[in-house]
N, CA, C and O atoms as a GROMACS GRO file, in nm:
protein
  596
    1MET      N    1  -3.052   1.629   4.567
    1MET     CA    2  -2.933   1.643   4.486
    1MET      C    3  -2.965   1.596   4.344
    1MET      O    4  -3.036   1.497   4.324
    2VAL      N    5  -2.913   1.665   4.247
    2VAL     CA    6  -2.934   1.633   4.106
    2VAL      C    7  -2.838   1.521   4.065
    2VAL      O    8  -2.719   1.527   4.096
    3ASP      N    9  -2.890   1.420   3.995
    3ASP     CA   10  -2.807   1.309   3.950
    3ASP      C   11  -2.742   1.335   3.814
    3ASP      O   12  -2.650   1.263   3.774
    4LYS      N   13  -2.787   1.436   3.745
    4LYS     CA   14  -2.739   1.460   3.610
    4LYS      C   15  -2.694   1.606   3.596
    4LYS      O   16  -2.759   1.698   3.645
    5ILE      N   17  -2.582   1.624   3.529
    5ILE     CA   18  -2.530   1.758   3.503
    5ILE      C   19  -2.557   1.793   3.358
    5ILE      O   20  -2.543   1.708   3.270
    6ASP      N   21  -2.597   1.914   3.333
    6ASP     CA   22  -2.618   1.963   3.197
    6ASP      C   23  -2.483   1.961   3.126
    6ASP      O   24  -2.387   2.021   3.173
    7LYS      N   25  -2.476   1.891   3.013
    7LYS     CA   26  -2.348   1.877   2.942
    7LYS      C   27  -2.293   2.011   2.896
    7LYS      O   28  -2.173   2.022   2.871
    8ARG      N   29  -2.378   2.114   2.884
    8ARG     CA   30  -2.327   2.246   2.845
    8ARG      C   31  -2.233   2.299   2.951
    8ARG      O   32  -2.134   2.365   2.919
    9ALA      N   33  -2.262   2.272   3.078
    9ALA     CA   34  -2.176   2.318   3.187
    9ALA      C   35  -2.041   2.246   3.181
    9ALA      O   36  -1.936   2.309   3.197
   10VAL      N   37  -2.044   2.116   3.159
   10VAL     CA   38  -1.920   2.038   3.150
   10VAL      C   39  -1.838   2.085   3.030
   10VAL      O   40  -1.716   2.098   3.039
   11ASN      N   41  -1.904   2.110   2.918
   11ASN     CA   42  -1.835   2.159   2.799
   11ASN      C   43  -1.771   2.295   2.824
   11ASN      O   44  -1.658   2.319   2.782
   12ALA      N   45  -1.841   2.382   2.894
   12ALA     CA   46  -1.786   2.515   2.924
   12ALA      C   47  -1.662   2.504   3.012
   12ALA      O   48  -1.564   2.574   2.991
   13ILE      N   49  -1.668   2.415   3.112
   13ILE     CA   50  -1.553   2.396   3.201
   13ILE      C   51  -1.436   2.336   3.125
   13ILE      O   52  -1.323   2.383   3.137
   14LEU      N   53  -1.461   2.232   3.046
   14LEU     CA   54  -1.355   2.168   2.968
   14LEU      C   55  -1.293   2.267   2.869
   14LEU      O   56  -1.171   2.268   2.851
   15TYR      N   57  -1.376   2.347   2.806
   15TYR     CA   58  -1.326   2.449   2.713
   15TYR      C   59  -1.235   2.548   2.786
   15TYR      O   60  -1.123   2.575   2.741
   16GLY      N   61  -1.282   2.600   2.898
   16GLY     CA   62  -1.204   2.699   2.973
   16GLY      C   63  -1.071   2.644   3.023
   16GLY      O   64  -0.968   2.710   3.012
   17VAL      N   65  -1.074   2.524   3.076
   17VAL     CA   66  -0.952   2.462   3.126
   17VAL      C   67  -0.856   2.434   3.009
   17VAL      O   68  -0.737   2.464   3.019
   18SER      N   69  -0.907   2.378   2.900
   18SER     CA   70  -0.822   2.346   2.785
   18SER      C   71  -0.758   2.471   2.725
   18SER      O   72  -0.638   2.474   2.701
   19ALA      N   73  -0.839   2.573   2.702
   19ALA     CA   74  -0.787   2.697   2.642
   19ALA      C   75  -0.686   2.763   2.735
   19ALA      O   76  -0.584   2.816   2.689
   20SER      N   77  -0.712   2.761   2.865
   20SER     CA   78  -0.621   2.823   2.962
   20SER      C   79  -0.489   2.749   2.972
   20SER      O   80  -0.382   2.810   2.974
   21VAL      N   81  -0.497   2.616   2.978
   21VAL     CA   82  -0.374   2.536   2.987
   21VAL      C   83  -0.289   2.557   2.862
   21VAL      O   84  -0.167   2.570   2.871
   22ARG      N   85  -0.353   2.560   2.744
   22ARG     CA   86  -0.279   2.582   2.619
   22ARG      C   87  -0.217   2.722   2.619
   22ARG      O   88  -0.103   2.740   2.577
   23LYS      N   89  -0.293   2.822   2.666
   23LYS     CA   90  -0.241   2.959   2.669
   23LYS      C   91  -0.123   2.970   2.765
   23LYS      O   92  -0.025   3.039   2.737
   24LEU      N   93  -0.133   2.903   2.878
   24LEU     CA   94  -0.030   2.910   2.979
   24LEU      C   95   0.096   2.831   2.941
   24LEU      O   96   0.207   2.880   2.960
   25PHE      N   97   0.078   2.710   2.888
   25PHE     CA   98   0.190   2.620   2.863
   25PHE      C   99   0.225   2.599   2.717
   25PHE      O  100   0.324   2.532   2.687
   26GLY      N  101   0.147   2.654   2.625
   26GLY     CA  102   0.173   2.633   2.482
   26GLY      C  103   0.170   2.486   2.448
   26GLY      O  104   0.082   2.413   2.494
   27ALA      N  105   0.267   2.442   2.369
   27ALA     CA  106   0.274   2.301   2.329
   27ALA      C  107   0.298   2.210   2.449
   27ALA      O  108   0.269   2.090   2.442
   28GLY      N  109   0.350   2.264   2.556
   28GLY     CA  110   0.372   2.186   2.678
   28GLY      C  111   0.242   2.140   2.743
   28GLY      O  112   0.244   2.058   2.834
   29ALA      N  113   0.130   2.194   2.697
   29ALA     CA  114   0.001   2.153   2.750
   29ALA      C  115  -0.023   2.004   2.730
   29ALA      O  116  -0.087   1.939   2.812
   30ASP      N  117   0.029   1.950   2.620
   30ASP     CA  118   0.014   1.807   2.594
   30ASP      C  119   0.075   1.725   2.708
   30ASP      O  120   0.018   1.624   2.750
   31ALA      N  121   0.190   1.767   2.756
   31ALA     CA  122   0.257   1.697   2.866
   31ALA      C  123   0.177   1.710   2.995
   31ALA      O  124   0.170   1.616   3.073
   32VAL      N  125   0.118   1.827   3.018
   32VAL     CA  126   0.036   1.848   3.136
   32VAL      C  127  -0.082   1.751   3.135
   32VAL      O  128  -0.115   1.692   3.237
   33MET      N  129  -0.143   1.735   3.018
   33MET     CA  130  -0.261   1.648   3.010
   33MET      C  131  -0.225   1.501   3.021
   33MET      O  132  -0.309   1.420   3.058
   34ARG      N  133  -0.102   1.465   2.989
   34ARG     CA  134  -0.058   1.326   3.005
   34ARG      C  135  -0.066   1.286   3.152
   34ARG      O  136  -0.092   1.170   3.185
   35ILE      N  137  -0.043   1.381   3.238
   35ILE     CA  138  -0.051   1.358   3.382
   35ILE      C  139  -0.197   1.339   3.425
   35ILE      O  140  -0.225   1.267   3.521
   36ALA      N  141  -0.288   1.403   3.355
   36ALA     CA  142  -0.430   1.397   3.392
   36ALA      C  143  -0.491   1.259   3.374
   36ALA      O  144  -0.576   1.219   3.453
   37GLY      N  145  -0.448   1.184   3.271
   37GLY     CA  146  -0.507   1.053   3.244
   37GLY      C  147  -0.506   0.960   3.364
   37GLY      O  148  -0.612   0.908   3.400
   38PRO      N  149  -0.390   0.938   3.427
   38PRO     CA  150  -0.388   0.852   3.545
   38PRO      C  151  -0.474   0.905   3.661
   38PRO      O  152  -0.532   0.827   3.737
   39MET      N  153  -0.482   1.036   3.672
   39MET     CA  154  -0.565   1.094   3.778
   39MET      C  155  -0.713   1.071   3.750
   39MET      O  156  -0.790   1.043   3.842
   40VAL      N  157  -0.753   1.083   3.624
   40VAL     CA  158  -0.892   1.056   3.585
   40VAL      C  159  -0.923   0.909   3.613
   40VAL      O  160  -1.029   0.878   3.668
   41LEU      N  161  -0.833   0.821   3.575
   41LEU     CA  162  -0.852   0.678   3.598
   41LEU      C  163  -0.865   0.649   3.747
   41LEU      O  164  -0.951   0.572   3.789
   42GLU      N  165  -0.780   0.710   3.826
   42GLU     CA  166  -0.785   0.692   3.972
   42GLU      C  167  -0.921   0.736   4.027
   42GLU      O  168  -0.976   0.670   4.115
   43GLU      N  169  -0.973   0.847   3.977
   43GLU     CA  170  -1.102   0.897   4.024
   43GLU      C  171  -1.216   0.803   3.984
   43GLU      O  172  -1.306   0.777   4.064
   44PHE      N  173  -1.211   0.750   3.861
   44PHE     CA  174  -1.310   0.651   3.820
   44PHE      C  175  -1.307   0.532   3.914
   44PHE      O  176  -1.412   0.483   3.958
   45GLU      N  177  -1.186   0.484   3.947
   45GLU     CA  178  -1.173   0.367   4.033
   45GLU      C  179  -1.224   0.394   4.174
   45GLU      O  180  -1.283   0.306   4.236
   46LYS      N  181  -1.203   0.516   4.225
   46LYS     CA  182  -1.258   0.554   4.356
   46LYS      C  183  -1.410   0.547   4.355
   46LYS      O  184  -1.472   0.519   4.457
   47GLN      N  185  -1.468   0.573   4.238
   47GLN     CA  186  -1.614   0.571   4.225
   47GLN      C  187  -1.667   0.432   4.189
   47GLN      O  188  -1.785   0.416   4.160
   48GLY      N  189  -1.579   0.331   4.192
   48GLY     CA  190  -1.621   0.194   4.170
   48GLY      C  191  -1.620   0.149   4.025
   48GLY      O  192  -1.667   0.040   3.995
   49ILE      N  193  -1.567   0.231   3.935
   49ILE     CA  194  -1.559   0.193   3.794
   49ILE      C  195  -1.419   0.142   3.768
   49ILE      O  196  -1.322   0.218   3.767
   50LYS      N  197  -1.408   0.010   3.748
   50LYS     CA  198  -1.279  -0.055   3.730
   50LYS      C  199  -1.260  -0.094   3.584
   50LYS      O  200  -1.356  -0.130   3.515
   51PHE      N  201  -1.139  -0.086   3.537
   51PHE     CA  202  -1.103  -0.126   3.402
   51PHE      C  203  -1.000  -0.238   3.414
   51PHE      O  204  -0.883  -0.212   3.444
   52GLU      N  205  -1.044  -0.361   3.391
   52GLU     CA  206  -0.960  -0.476   3.419
   52GLU      C  207  -0.895  -0.540   3.297
   52GLU      O  208  -0.804  -0.622   3.314
   53GLY      N  209  -0.936  -0.508   3.177
   53GLY     CA  210  -0.890  -0.577   3.057
   53GLY      C  211  -0.739  -0.572   3.036
   53GLY      O  212  -0.673  -0.476   3.075
   54LYS      N  213  -0.687  -0.676   2.975
   54LYS     CA  214  -0.544  -0.684   2.946
   54LYS      C  215  -0.513  -0.670   2.798
   54LYS      O  216  -0.399  -0.641   2.761
   55THR      N  217  -0.613  -0.690   2.711
   55THR     CA  218  -0.591  -0.676   2.567
   55THR      C  219  -0.664  -0.551   2.520
   55THR      O  220  -0.752  -0.500   2.590
   56SER      N  221  -0.628  -0.501   2.402
   56SER     CA  222  -0.696  -0.381   2.351
   56SER      C  223  -0.845  -0.407   2.333
   56SER      O  224  -0.926  -0.316   2.351
   57SER      N  225  -0.882  -0.530   2.297
   57SER     CA  226  -1.023  -0.564   2.279
   57SER      C  227  -1.098  -0.561   2.412
   57SER      O  228  -1.209  -0.507   2.420
   58GLU      N  229  -1.038  -0.618   2.516
   58GLU     CA  230  -1.101  -0.616   2.649
   58GLU      C  231  -1.110  -0.473   2.703
   58GLU      O  232  -1.210  -0.434   2.762
   59ILE      N  233  -1.004  -0.396   2.682
   59ILE     CA  234  -1.004  -0.255   2.726
   59ILE      C  235  -1.112  -0.178   2.652
   59ILE      O  236  -1.182  -0.096   2.711
   60SER      N  237  -1.127  -0.203   2.522
   60SER     CA  238  -1.230  -0.138   2.442
   60SER      C  239  -1.368  -0.168   2.499
   60SER      O  240  -1.452  -0.078   2.511
   61ASP      N  241  -1.393  -0.294   2.535
   61ASP     CA  242  -1.523  -0.333   2.593
   61ASP      C  243  -1.548  -0.264   2.726
   61ASP      O  244  -1.658  -0.216   2.751
   62GLU      N  245  -1.447  -0.260   2.812
   62GLU     CA  246  -1.460  -0.196   2.944
   62GLU      C  247  -1.483  -0.045   2.930
   62GLU      O  248  -1.567   0.013   2.998
   63LEU      N  249  -1.407   0.016   2.841
   63LEU     CA  250  -1.419   0.160   2.818
   63LEU      C  251  -1.557   0.192   2.762
   63LEU      O  252  -1.621   0.289   2.805
   64LYS      N  253  -1.603   0.112   2.668
   64LYS     CA  254  -1.736   0.132   2.608
   64LYS      C  255  -1.844   0.126   2.715
   64LYS      O  256  -1.931   0.213   2.721
   65LYS      N  257  -1.839   0.026   2.798
   65LYS     CA  258  -1.939   0.010   2.905
   65LYS      C  259  -1.942   0.134   2.996
   65LYS      O  260  -2.049   0.188   3.023
   66ALA      N  261  -1.826   0.177   3.041
   66ALA     CA  262  -1.819   0.292   3.132
   66ALA      C  263  -1.862   0.422   3.066
   66ALA      O  264  -1.934   0.502   3.127
   67MET      N  265  -1.819   0.445   2.942
   67MET     CA  266  -1.851   0.570   2.875
   67MET      C  267  -1.999   0.579   2.836
   67MET      O  268  -2.059   0.686   2.845
   68LEU      N  269  -2.057   0.467   2.794
   68LEU     CA  270  -2.199   0.467   2.759
   68LEU      C  271  -2.286   0.483   2.882
   68LEU      O  272  -2.385   0.557   2.880
   69GLU      N  273  -2.251   0.413   2.990
   69GLU     CA  274  -2.329   0.423   3.114
   69GLU      C  275  -2.323   0.563   3.173
   69GLU      O  276  -2.420   0.609   3.234
   70SER      N  277  -2.211   0.631   3.155
   70SER     CA  278  -2.196   0.766   3.210
   70SER      C  279  -2.253   0.874   3.118
   70SER      O  280  -2.263   0.990   3.157
   71GLY      N  281  -2.291   0.835   2.995
   71GLY     CA  282  -2.346   0.931   2.902
   71GLY      C  283  -2.242   1.015   2.832
   71GLY      O  284  -2.275   1.117   2.771
   72MET      N  285  -2.115   0.976   2.840
   72MET     CA  286  -2.010   1.055   2.778
   72MET      C  287  -2.010   1.045   2.626
   72MET      O  288  -1.966   1.137   2.558
   73CYS      N  289  -2.061   0.933   2.573
   73CYS     CA  290  -2.071   0.917   2.429
   73CYS      C  291  -2.176   0.811   2.398
   73CYS      O  292  -2.225   0.742   2.487
   74ASP      N  293  -2.208   0.798   2.269
   74ASP     CA  294  -2.304   0.697   2.226
   74ASP      C  295  -2.236   0.567   2.186
   74ASP      O  296  -2.297   0.460   2.192
   75GLU      N  297  -2.111   0.576   2.144
   75GLU     CA  298  -2.038   0.459   2.098
   75GLU      C  299  -1.888   0.488   2.106
   75GLU      O  300  -1.844   0.599   2.079
   76ILE      N  301  -1.812   0.388   2.145
   76ILE     CA  302  -1.666   0.401   2.148
   76ILE      C  303  -1.605   0.263   2.124
   76ILE      O  304  -1.654   0.162   2.174
   77SER      N  305  -1.498   0.261   2.046
   77SER     CA  306  -1.428   0.136   2.021
   77SER      C  307  -1.281   0.165   1.998
   77SER      O  308  -1.243   0.275   1.957
   78ILE      N  309  -1.199   0.064   2.026
   78ILE     CA  310  -1.055   0.074   2.002
   78ILE      C  311  -1.018  -0.032   1.900
   78ILE      O  312  -1.045  -0.151   1.918
   79GLU      N  313  -0.955   0.012   1.793
   79GLU     CA  314  -0.905  -0.080   1.691
   79GLU      C  315  -0.753  -0.075   1.695
   79GLU      O  316  -0.694   0.032   1.694
   80GLU      N  317  -0.690  -0.192   1.701
   80GLU     CA  318  -0.544  -0.200   1.709
   80GLU      C  319  -0.485  -0.236   1.574
   80GLU      O  320  -0.532  -0.327   1.506
   81THR      N  321  -0.378  -0.164   1.535
   81THR     CA  322  -0.298  -0.200   1.418
   81THR      C  323  -0.156  -0.228   1.468
   81THR      O  324  -0.131  -0.223   1.588
   82ASP      N  325  -0.066  -0.256   1.378
   82ASP     CA  326   0.073  -0.280   1.418
   82ASP      C  327   0.136  -0.158   1.483
   82ASP      O  328   0.221  -0.171   1.570
   83THR      N  329   0.095  -0.039   1.440
   83THR     CA  330   0.162   0.084   1.485
   83THR      C  331   0.074   0.178   1.569
   83THR      O  332   0.125   0.272   1.629
   84HIS      N  333  -0.058   0.151   1.573
   84HIS     CA  334  -0.150   0.245   1.639
   84HIS      C  335  -0.263   0.174   1.713
   84HIS      O  336  -0.294   0.058   1.689
   85TYR      N  337  -0.322   0.250   1.803
   85TYR     CA  338  -0.454   0.219   1.856
   85TYR      C  339  -0.542   0.333   1.806
   85TYR      O  340  -0.512   0.450   1.831
   86ASN      N  341  -0.650   0.301   1.738
   86ASN     CA  342  -0.742   0.403   1.689
   86ASN      C  343  -0.870   0.396   1.771
   86ASN      O  344  -0.939   0.294   1.773
   87VAL      N  345  -0.900   0.507   1.838
   87VAL     CA  346  -1.017   0.516   1.923
   87VAL      C  347  -1.124   0.591   1.846
   87VAL      O  348  -1.106   0.708   1.812
   88ASN      N  349  -1.234   0.525   1.819
   88ASN     CA  350  -1.346   0.584   1.745
   88ASN      C  351  -1.457   0.620   1.843
   88ASN      O  352  -1.506   0.535   1.917
   89ILE      N  353  -1.496   0.747   1.842
   89ILE     CA  354  -1.599   0.796   1.933
   89ILE      C  355  -1.714   0.852   1.851
   89ILE      O  356  -1.693   0.931   1.759
   90LYS      N  357  -1.836   0.811   1.884
   90LYS     CA  358  -1.955   0.864   1.818
   90LYS      C  359  -2.048   0.920   1.925
   90LYS      O  360  -2.056   0.866   2.036
   91GLY      N  361  -2.117   1.027   1.891
   91GLY     CA  362  -2.208   1.089   1.987
   91GLY      C  363  -2.134   1.147   2.106
   91GLY      O  364  -2.178   1.133   2.220
   92CYS      N  365  -2.021   1.211   2.080
   92CYS     CA  366  -1.936   1.268   2.185
   92CYS      C  367  -2.007   1.382   2.259
   92CYS      O  368  -2.055   1.477   2.198
   93SER      N  369  -2.012   1.370   2.391
   93SER     CA  370  -2.074   1.475   2.472
   93SER      C  371  -1.993   1.604   2.474
   93SER      O  372  -2.043   1.709   2.514
   94PHE      N  373  -1.867   1.596   2.430
   94PHE     CA  374  -1.779   1.712   2.434
   94PHE      C  375  -1.755   1.769   2.294
   94PHE      O  376  -1.659   1.844   2.272
   95TRP      N  377  -1.841   1.734   2.200
   95TRP     CA  378  -1.825   1.775   2.061
   95TRP      C  379  -1.819   1.927   2.045
   95TRP      O  380  -1.736   1.979   1.971
   96GLU      N  381  -1.905   1.997   2.115
   96GLU     CA  382  -1.907   2.143   2.104
   96GLU      C  383  -1.773   2.202   2.148
   96GLU      O  384  -1.723   2.297   2.087
   97THR      N  385  -1.716   2.147   2.253
   97THR     CA  386  -1.586   2.194   2.301
   97THR      C  387  -1.478   2.166   2.198
   97THR      O  388  -1.394   2.251   2.169
   98THR      N  389  -1.480   2.045   2.141
   98THR     CA  390  -1.382   2.009   2.038
   98THR      C  391  -1.385   2.109   1.924
   98THR      O  392  -1.281   2.158   1.881
   99MET      N  393  -1.504   2.140   1.876
   99MET     CA  394  -1.516   2.231   1.763
   99MET      C  395  -1.478   2.375   1.801
   99MET      O  396  -1.415   2.445   1.722
  100SER      N  397  -1.516   2.418   1.920
  100SER     CA  398  -1.481   2.554   1.964
  100SER      C  399  -1.330   2.570   1.979
  100SER      O  400  -1.274   2.673   1.942
  101LEU      N  401  -1.263   2.467   2.033
  101LEU     CA  402  -1.117   2.473   2.046
  101LEU      C  403  -1.051   2.474   1.909
  101LEU      O  404  -0.954   2.547   1.887
  102ARG      N  405  -1.103   2.395   1.816
  102ARG     CA  406  -1.047   2.392   1.680
  102ARG      C  407  -1.058   2.530   1.615
  102ARG      O  408  -0.968   2.570   1.541
  103GLU      N  409  -1.168   2.602   1.642
  103GLU     CA  410  -1.184   2.736   1.586
  103GLU      C  411  -1.075   2.830   1.636
  103GLU      O  412  -1.039   2.926   1.568
  104LEU      N  413  -1.022   2.803   1.756
  104LEU     CA  414  -0.912   2.882   1.811
  104LEU      C  415  -0.775   2.830   1.766
  104LEU      O  416  -0.672   2.888   1.801
  105GLY      N  417  -0.775   2.721   1.689
  105GLY     CA  418  -0.650   2.662   1.647
  105GLY      C  419  -0.589   2.570   1.751
  105GLY      O  420  -0.470   2.539   1.745
  106ILE      N  421  -0.669   2.526   1.848
  106ILE     CA  422  -0.622   2.439   1.955
  106ILE      C  423  -0.674   2.298   1.931
  106ILE      O  424  -0.795   2.276   1.926
  107SER      N  425  -0.582   2.203   1.917
  107SER     CA  426  -0.623   2.064   1.908
  107SER      C  427  -0.682   2.024   2.042
  107SER      O  428  -0.636   2.070   2.146
  108PRO      N  429  -0.784   1.939   2.043
  108PRO     CA  430  -0.847   1.901   2.170
  108PRO      C  431  -0.760   1.804   2.250
  108PRO      O  432  -0.799   1.690   2.274
  109PHE      N  433  -0.641   1.852   2.290
  109PHE     CA  434  -0.543   1.770   2.359
  109PHE      C  435  -0.594   1.717   2.492
  109PHE      O  436  -0.543   1.617   2.543
  110ALA      N  437  -0.694   1.783   2.551
  110ALA     CA  438  -0.748   1.741   2.680
  110ALA      C  439  -0.864   1.644   2.664
  110ALA      O  440  -0.939   1.622   2.759
  111CYS      N  441  -0.880   1.586   2.547
  111CYS     CA  442  -0.988   1.493   2.519
  111CYS      C  443  -0.991   1.384   2.626
  111CYS      O  444  -0.895   1.308   2.640
  112PRO      N  445  -1.101   1.374   2.702
  112PRO     CA  446  -1.109   1.272   2.807
  112PRO      C  447  -1.095   1.130   2.752
  112PRO      O  448  -1.038   1.044   2.818
  113PHE      N  449  -1.147   1.106   2.633
  113PHE     CA  450  -1.139   0.973   2.574
  113PHE      C  451  -0.994   0.938   2.539
  113PHE      O  452  -0.948   0.827   2.566
  114ALA      N  453  -0.923   1.034   2.480
  114ALA     CA  454  -0.784   1.011   2.443
  114ALA      C  455  -0.699   0.985   2.566
  114ALA      O  456  -0.621   0.890   2.570
  115ASN      N  457  -0.713   1.070   2.666
  115ASN     CA  458  -0.631   1.055   2.786
  115ASN      C  459  -0.662   0.927   2.862
  115ASN      O  460  -0.571   0.861   2.912
  116LEU      N  461  -0.789   0.892   2.872
  116LEU     CA  462  -0.826   0.770   2.944
  116LEU      C  463  -0.783   0.646   2.866
  116LEU      O  464  -0.729   0.552   2.925
  117ALA      N  465  -0.806   0.644   2.735
  117ALA     CA  466  -0.765   0.529   2.654
  117ALA      C  467  -0.614   0.511   2.660
  117ALA      O  468  -0.565   0.399   2.677
  118MET      N  469  -0.539   0.620   2.646
  118MET     CA  470  -0.394   0.613   2.651
  118MET      C  471  -0.348   0.556   2.785
  118MET      O  472  -0.260   0.470   2.789
  119THR      N  473  -0.405   0.603   2.893
  119THR     CA  474  -0.369   0.557   3.027
  119THR      C  475  -0.402   0.410   3.046
  119THR      O  476  -0.320   0.333   3.098
  120LEU      N  477  -0.522   0.370   3.004
  120LEU     CA  478  -0.563   0.230   3.019
  120LEU      C  479  -0.475   0.137   2.939
  120LEU      O  480  -0.433   0.032   2.988
  121LEU      N  481  -0.448   0.173   2.814
  121LEU     CA  482  -0.365   0.087   2.730
  121LEU      C  483  -0.224   0.074   2.787
  121LEU      O  484  -0.168  -0.035   2.790
  122GLU      N  485  -0.167   0.185   2.833
  122GLU     CA  486  -0.032   0.180   2.888
  122GLU      C  487  -0.029   0.100   3.018
  122GLU      O  488   0.062   0.020   3.039
  123LYS      N  489  -0.126   0.122   3.104
  123LYS     CA  490  -0.129   0.054   3.233
  123LYS      C  491  -0.155  -0.095   3.216
  123LYS      O  492  -0.089  -0.177   3.279
  124ASN      N  493  -0.249  -0.131   3.131
  124ASN     CA  494  -0.294  -0.270   3.123
  124ASN      C  495  -0.219  -0.354   3.021
  124ASN      O  496  -0.213  -0.476   3.036
  125THR      N  497  -0.160  -0.293   2.917
  125THR     CA  498  -0.088  -0.372   2.818
  125THR      C  499   0.063  -0.348   2.824
  125THR      O  500   0.141  -0.426   2.770
  126GLY      N  501   0.104  -0.238   2.890
  126GLY     CA  502   0.245  -0.204   2.896
  126GLY      C  503   0.295  -0.130   2.772
  126GLY      O  504   0.412  -0.093   2.765
  127GLN      N  505   0.206  -0.109   2.675
  127GLN     CA  506   0.244  -0.041   2.551
  127GLN      C  507   0.238   0.110   2.569
  127GLN      O  508   0.130   0.165   2.593
  128VAL      N  509   0.351   0.179   2.558
  128VAL     CA  510   0.356   0.324   2.566
  128VAL      C  511   0.300   0.381   2.437
  128VAL      O  512   0.330   0.332   2.328
  129THR      N  513   0.218   0.485   2.450
  129THR     CA  514   0.158   0.550   2.333
  129THR      C  515   0.173   0.701   2.343
  129THR      O  516   0.206   0.755   2.449
  130THR      N  517   0.148   0.766   2.232
  130THR     CA  518   0.141   0.911   2.228
  130THR      C  519   0.024   0.950   2.139
  130THR      O  520  -0.007   0.881   2.042
  131ILE      N  521  -0.041   1.059   2.172
  131ILE     CA  522  -0.153   1.106   2.090
  131ILE      C  523  -0.095   1.163   1.961
  131ILE      O  524  -0.026   1.264   1.963
  132GLU      N  525  -0.124   1.097   1.851
  132GLU     CA  526  -0.076   1.144   1.721
  132GLU      C  527  -0.171   1.247   1.661
  132GLU      O  528  -0.128   1.349   1.608
  133LYS      N  529  -0.302   1.218   1.672
  133LYS     CA  530  -0.400   1.315   1.621
  133LYS      C  531  -0.537   1.288   1.682
  133LYS      O  532  -0.571   1.175   1.719
  134ILE      N  533  -0.612   1.393   1.689
  134ILE     CA  534  -0.754   1.387   1.726
  134ILE      C  535  -0.825   1.468   1.620
  134ILE      O  536  -0.804   1.588   1.608
  135GLU      N  537  -0.911   1.400   1.543
  135GLU     CA  538  -0.975   1.471   1.434
  135GLU      C  539  -1.122   1.434   1.422
  135GLU      O  540  -1.162   1.323   1.457
  136PRO      N  541  -1.202   1.528   1.372
  136PRO     CA  542  -1.343   1.497   1.349
  136PRO      C  543  -1.358   1.382   1.250
  136PRO      O  544  -1.281   1.369   1.156
  137ALA      N  545  -1.459   1.298   1.274
  137ALA     CA  546  -1.486   1.184   1.186
  137ALA      C  547  -1.636   1.173   1.163
  137ALA      O  548  -1.694   1.065   1.170
  138GLY      N  549  -1.698   1.288   1.135
  138GLY     CA  550  -1.842   1.291   1.116
  138GLY      C  551  -1.907   1.380   1.220
  138GLY      O  552  -1.838   1.446   1.298
  139ASP      N  553  -2.039   1.382   1.220
  139ASP     CA  554  -2.115   1.466   1.312
  139ASP      C  555  -2.104   1.411   1.455
  139ASP      O  556  -2.145   1.298   1.481
  140ALA      N  557  -2.049   1.489   1.543
  140ALA     CA  558  -2.028   1.452   1.685
  140ALA      C  559  -1.947   1.325   1.697
  140ALA      O  560  -1.967   1.247   1.791
  141ALA      N  561  -1.855   1.303   1.605
  141ALA     CA  562  -1.770   1.185   1.605
  141ALA      C  563  -1.624   1.225   1.586
  141ALA      O  564  -1.592   1.320   1.515
  142SER      N  565  -1.536   1.151   1.653
  142SER     CA  566  -1.393   1.179   1.643
  142SER      C  567  -1.314   1.050   1.630
  142SER      O  568  -1.357   0.943   1.672
  143LEU      N  569  -1.197   1.065   1.571
  143LEU     CA  570  -1.100   0.957   1.566
  143LEU      C  571  -0.978   1.004   1.644
  143LEU      O  572  -0.920   1.109   1.614
  144VAL      N  573  -0.939   0.927   1.744
  144VAL     CA  574  -0.819   0.954   1.822
  144VAL      C  575  -0.717   0.849   1.782
  144VAL      O  576  -0.740   0.729   1.799
  145SER      N  577  -0.606   0.894   1.728
  145SER     CA  578  -0.501   0.801   1.685
  145SER      C  579  -0.388   0.806   1.787
  145SER      O  580  -0.321   0.908   1.802
  146LEU      N  581  -0.368   0.693   1.856
  146LEU     CA  582  -0.261   0.679   1.954
  146LEU      C  583  -0.149   0.597   1.891
  146LEU      O  584  -0.168   0.480   1.858
  147LYS      N  585  -0.034   0.658   1.875
  147LYS     CA  586   0.079   0.589   1.813
  147LYS      C  587   0.153   0.508   1.919
  147LYS      O  588   0.180   0.556   2.029
  148LYS      N  589   0.186   0.384   1.884
  148LYS     CA  590   0.266   0.301   1.973
  148LYS      C  591   0.410   0.349   1.967
  148LYS      O  592   0.464   0.371   1.859
  149VAL      N  593   0.471   0.366   2.083
  149VAL     CA  594   0.607   0.418   2.091
  149VAL      C  595   0.700   0.306   2.136
  149VAL      O  596   0.821   0.327   2.149
   0.00000   0.00000   0.00000
């Protein structure tokens, strides 16, 4: 059995699912993906990856450890302000998908980092958030801005 999947295959699947969900549900796709975050978290936990932090700093450390070990990105951090959590991702494994969706005019609403960070912050801190924006922040880098609600 192969231990590693070619990221091109994962990007193709994520692209197809994202574009299809947006085509099917329009702007409602954002709500569909909100449901995905807890399911992704549940699957990580089934695989023995636990996220225990209670503060944004602890959650950032836990998320960084899991994402780097899994090869999903090269760097990730969460910075908290009074009104937002800003998730900075560098070396994103899904960069090609992000850019391809943008070419179609589709925001990368299915961003695994955004959905997982939003779920973790809400579950562990009790702070409800919404994805305000996901935008490129350099080569293979993105900024996910989660607004506190």
